[in-house]
Kinemage of the C-alpha trace (Angstrom):
@kinemage 1
@onewidth
@group {chain A} dominant
@subgroup {mainchain}
@vectorlist {calphas} color= white
{ca unk a 1} P 0.000 0.000 0.000
{ca unk a 2} L 1.226 3.482 -0.886
{ca unk a 3} L 1.916 5.793 2.056
{ca unk a 4} L -0.188 8.940 1.554
{ca unk a 5} L 1.058 10.793 4.659
{ca unk a 6} L 3.376 13.119 2.720
{ca unk a 7} L 0.665 14.155 0.275
{ca unk a 8} L -1.825 14.697 3.088
{ca unk a 9} L 0.684 16.797 5.058
{ca unk a 10} L 1.329 19.091 2.086
{ca unk a 11} L -2.419 19.476 1.469
{ca unk a 12} L -2.987 20.251 5.161
{ca unk a 13} L -0.162 22.815 5.169
{ca unk a 14} L -1.583 24.534 2.092
{ca unk a 15} L -5.067 24.613 3.629
{ca unk a 16} L -3.721 25.921 6.959
{ca unk a 17} L -2.148 28.823 5.058
{ca unk a 18} L -5.490 29.684 3.504
{ca unk a 19} L -5.080 28.051 0.114
{ca unk a 20} L -8.307 27.353 -1.769
{ca unk a 21} L -7.674 23.769 -2.875
{ca unk a 22} L -10.479 23.979 -5.437
{ca unk a 23} L -8.480 26.499 -7.500
{ca unk a 24} L -5.677 25.422 -9.852
{ca unk a 25} L -2.276 25.896 -8.241
{ca unk a 26} L 1.227 26.054 -9.662
{ca unk a 27} L 2.582 22.615 -8.780
{ca unk a 28} L 6.192 21.393 -8.978
{ca unk a 29} L 7.265 17.725 -8.892
{ca unk a 30} L 10.779 16.517 -8.024
{ca unk a 31} L 12.302 13.281 -9.345
{ca unk a 32} L 15.916 12.086 -8.936
{ca unk a 33} L 17.988 9.683 -11.041
{ca unk a 34} L 21.463 8.173 -11.174
{ca unk a 35} L 22.056 9.011 -14.847
{ca unk a 36} L 21.294 11.905 -17.127
{ca unk a 37} L 19.799 9.457 -19.630
{ca unk a 38} L 17.255 8.215 -17.077
{ca unk a 39} L 16.364 11.776 -16.043
{ca unk a 40} L 16.020 12.791 -19.694
{ca unk a 41} L 13.768 9.802 -20.468
{ca unk a 42} L 11.478 10.788 -17.583
{ca unk a 43} L 11.527 14.413 -18.757
{ca unk a 44} L 10.481 13.361 -22.266
{ca unk a 45} L 7.513 11.415 -20.879
{ca unk a 46} L 6.463 14.333 -18.686
{ca unk a 47} L 6.593 16.764 -21.618
{ca unk a 48} L 4.475 14.358 -23.681
{ca unk a 49} L 1.992 14.172 -20.780
{ca unk a 50} L 1.632 17.965 -20.846
{ca unk a 51} L 3.831 19.041 -17.958
{ca unk a 52} L 5.482 22.434 -18.394
{ca unk a 53} L 8.939 23.829 -17.745
{ca unk a 54} L 10.364 20.305 -17.524
{ca unk a 55} L 14.085 20.379 -16.926
{ca unk a 56} L 16.978 18.102 -16.046
{ca unk a 57} L 19.846 19.302 -13.866
{ca unk a 58} L 22.872 17.846 -12.201
{ca unk a 59} L 21.953 17.651 -8.518
{ca unk a 60} L 24.094 20.023 -6.455
{ca unk a 61} L 25.731 18.730 -3.303
{ca unk a 62} L 28.257 20.161 -0.882
{ca unk a 63} L 29.810 16.767 -0.165
{ca unk a 64} L 32.636 15.903 -2.539
{ca unk a 65} L 32.108 12.213 -1.780
{ca unk a 66} L 28.453 12.386 -2.802
{ca unk a 67} L 29.333 14.348 -5.946
{ca unk a 68} L 31.525 11.413 -6.949
{ca unk a 69} L 29.491 8.437 -5.705
{ca unk a 70} L 25.870 9.568 -5.767
{ca unk a 71} L 23.407 8.047 -5.089
{ca unk a 72} L 21.165 10.510 -7.005
{ca unk a 73} L 23.054 12.692 -9.445
{ca unk a 74} L 20.380 14.211 -11.701
{ca unk a 75} L 17.064 15.870 -11.005
{ca unk a 76} L 14.033 16.072 -13.245
{ca unk a 77} L 11.684 18.871 -12.280
{ca unk a 78} L 8.258 19.300 -13.866
{ca unk a 79} L 5.563 21.915 -13.373
{ca unk a 80} L 1.828 22.050 -13.971
{ca unk a 81} L -1.336 23.880 -13.010
{ca unk a 82} L -3.534 21.489 -11.034
{ca unk a 83} L -6.521 21.471 -8.736
{ca unk a 84} L -5.252 19.900 -5.541
{ca unk a 85} L -8.071 17.540 -4.637
{ca unk a 86} L -6.887 14.558 -2.631
{ca unk a 87} L -7.697 12.159 -5.475
{ca unk a 88} L -5.857 14.286 -8.072
{ca unk a 89} L -2.807 14.583 -5.817
{ca unk a 90} L -2.749 10.818 -5.193
{ca unk a 91} L -3.046 10.147 -8.926
{ca unk a 92} L -0.162 12.528 -9.730
{ca unk a 93} L 2.022 11.050 -6.984
{ca unk a 94} L 1.307 7.529 -8.235
{ca unk a 95} L 2.196 8.579 -11.793
{ca unk a 96} L 5.440 10.225 -10.682
{ca unk a 97} L 6.410 7.307 -8.440
{ca unk a 98} L 5.844 4.828 -11.285
{ca unk a 99} L 7.752 6.996 -13.771
{ca unk a 100} L 10.697 7.349 -11.401
{ca unk a 101} L 10.773 3.600 -10.697
{ca unk a 102} L 10.514 2.771 -14.412
{ca unk a 103} L 13.687 4.809 -15.003
{ca unk a 104} L 15.560 3.613 -11.899
{ca unk a 105} L 14.953 6.776 -9.910
{ca unk a 106} L 13.123 8.177 -6.924
{ca unk a 107} L 10.153 10.539 -6.634
{ca unk a 108} L 10.762 13.056 -3.864
{ca unk a 109} L 7.351 14.712 -3.800
{ca unk a 110} L 5.775 17.983 -4.785
{ca unk a 111} L 5.033 21.522 -3.696
{ca unk a 112} L 2.386 23.992 -4.768
{ca unk a 113} L 1.547 27.663 -4.633
{ca unk a 114} L -1.011 28.987 -2.184
{ca unk a 115} L -4.113 30.114 -4.076
{ca unk a 116} L -6.709 32.300 -2.380
């Protein structure tokens, strides 16, 4: 079973700050991969699915050891406008988790703007 605690905590934080979860919000998803090819493959799928401002970057780190050995060396960041209903958030998280796993990566969650 998928743990929904992270998604629920973000939704609760947005609501506690006065966000109207029925309005579309600027949403950003964060995925991490070991290779640029894996990150780029995920980025291509996200662009095809309609996500905006999709980009791949080398993941910055202060630790020289981690810069050399990883584990996650490349990020894929994707943005969208989405209504943040619980079901829509769960669906997006499931999609991102599956996409990350398919390409040998990890989905690290999402953030969204506060809409009033």
